[in-house]
N, C-alpha and C positions, 0 to 999 in steps of 0.2 A: 139510785144508788147514793148514800152519802159521802161527802169527801174523805171521811175516816176509812171507809171501807173502797172508796179508789184507791188512798194513799197504802192502804193494806195488800192491795192487787198489785200496785206499781212493787213494792217492795218484795212481794213474793216471786215477782217476775224478774226483777232485776236479780235478785239472789240464784235465783235457776241460770239465768244468763252469765252472769259471773262464776258459777258454777263449772258451766259449759265452755270458758273459756279458760279455767284453770286459775283464775283469778278467788281472793279469798275475801276480795270488799275494797272499802275505799273509795267508795264513790259516793258523793254527796247528793240531795236532791235540793235544789233550788226551786223553789214555789213563784211560778209566772204570775204575777196578782193583778196584771195589767186589765183595767176595766173590771172586777170582779170586785162585789160590796165588802166591805170591812166583815161584815158577818160571817161570811164563805172563807174569808183569810184567818178569820180567828176559829174558825172551825179546825182548819190546815193546821194552825199552830197548837190547839189543844192536843191534836191528833198523833202531833210530834215533829211538825217542820218545824225548823228553827233558822231558815233563810228565805228571804222572798227577793224578788228580782220587779222592779218599776222601770218603766220607759220614760216615765214623765215626772219631774219634778213636784209640783203643785199636787197632781193625784197622790202620789207619794207620801208627801207632807201630812195631808188631810187623812190618808188611814193609818199611817204609822202613829198619830198624835194619840188614836183612837184602841190600838192592837197593844197586847203583851209585849215586852221586850224580845226583837228579834233582829238579827242581823241582816242588815238592807244593801241591797246590791242595784247599782245605776246599769242597767242593759240596755238602753237605746243609744241612738248615734247623739254625740255630745257636740254642741258647737260653743264655741270658746267663749262667747257670753254667757253661757249658763254654767260655767267651772264653777263662779263664786257660790251659786245656790245649791249646784248639784255635790260640790266637797261639805257643803256645811249639812246637808238631808242625809248622806250616804254613808256607810261603811267601806264599802269597795266601789270601786268605778271598771266595767268590765271592757269599755267601750274606748281605751285610749289607741287610737290608730294614725295621729300625726305628730310631730313632733310641736306643734303650737297648742294641742292639747293637753298634751303633757307639762306644757310650760305654763300654760294658764291654771292646770287642776293645782302644781306645784306652788303656785303664787297664793292661790286662795286656800290651801291646806295648811301652808306656812303660816298666812294670817290669822288664821283659827287656831294655830300651834297644835296641831294634828297630825300625826303619819297616815297617809292614805295610802290602802293596799289597792293596787290597780294591775290589770291585766291588759295584755296587749290584745289588740280585734285583729284577727287576719281574715284576707278575703280568699277563701278557697274555692269559691263558686261561681262561675259566669252569671248568674242571676241575681247576684249580691252587691247593691250599691257601695257600700262602704267597707273599710277595713284595709290594712296595710298589706304590701304582697308578700308572700312569705320571703322573699329573697330579701326582703328591705327589713325584714323583723330584728335581726341581730343590731343593725343601725339603730333602731328605734328603742331597742331594749338598753343600749347605751345611753342614750337618751336622758331614758326614765331614769337610768341609775347614777345619772348623773345631777337628780334633783332629790336633796337630802328629805323632803319633805314628802317623798312617794317612795313604795316600796313595789318592786314588781314582784306579782308573786305566779305568773304565767299566762297562759293565753287562750282566748277564748274566739271560737268560729262559728258560724251558720253556716250548716250544709246547703248542697245545693237543690233547690226544689225541682224534684225529678222522680219517676218511678224507676228509676235505674238502680237498684240497690250496690251495683258494683260501681258506679260511677260514687255514689254518697260514702263508700266505702274508700275510697281511693283518697278520695277530699277529707276524709276525715284521720288517714294515715298519714299525712302531708301536715295538717295541723302538728299530730304529735310527734313529727319528724323536727319541726318547726321549734315546738317546746323543748326538745332535746337540745336542741341547738342555742334557745336562747336563755336558757333554765327557768328554774322555777317549780312549784309543786302541782299547780291547779291548772290541768287540762278542761274547760268548759266547753264540752261541744256535747251534741245530740238532745233534741228536742222528743215532744210527744210523737211525733211519725217517724223518727229515726234513731231512738236513742240505743236499740241493739248493736247498729252499726257503728255505733260512738263507742259501747262498751266494749267491743271488740278490740277498737282503736287502741282505748288504754285511757277513756273519758274518766276525770276524777270529779267530773261535776254535770250532772243532768239538769237542763233547765226544763221543767215539766210544767205547762198550764192547762192543756186541754184534757188530758189523760188526768187530771189531778182533780178538775173544776168541771169539767164538761165546757161543751162549746159554748163558746161567749154569746149573748143575744144581744149586746149592744154594740 
């Protein structure tokens, strides 16, 4: 199956799920392109993908230079010593999970003369190492909004690694409730294996890798 065919299938299934939930749309697809060759990413862009997510700065920079214009999201864990490179290479950072990361990104973005869109990363899963606790999110949001070079656009979270669909749904519901408290328009929850639960919880952005490109071989 080609990337374009996979994308068409994802869109059709997403439309069905949205209809079943009584939603009329409002869900963007972020192609997770980690370890994917440029040719495959270009296929996805040609098929209509406009946003891609990468975990590593150097890998992303090498690919983006060879691709048509696309909005880039950093979705990996961010160390403060990488903030300058990330701010320069990406349009959006989805993994702001502590005050020092916000400060480092703001300093870097200010030096570049840009205003950087960011999401708070929440930890809603016992299997996830990173992310701010939901009860700490409002305070972190205040800190982010205190930096003129950053624009808080919502939250991101990774669902629990489990076969218990109810547990996944509860975790995503917590992320949605946290977004309602901190504000913003983007709820980045749901990946290839749990996107249906995410849509039911109100996701506005699905981070799709395997379902779009197939299993990674590298």
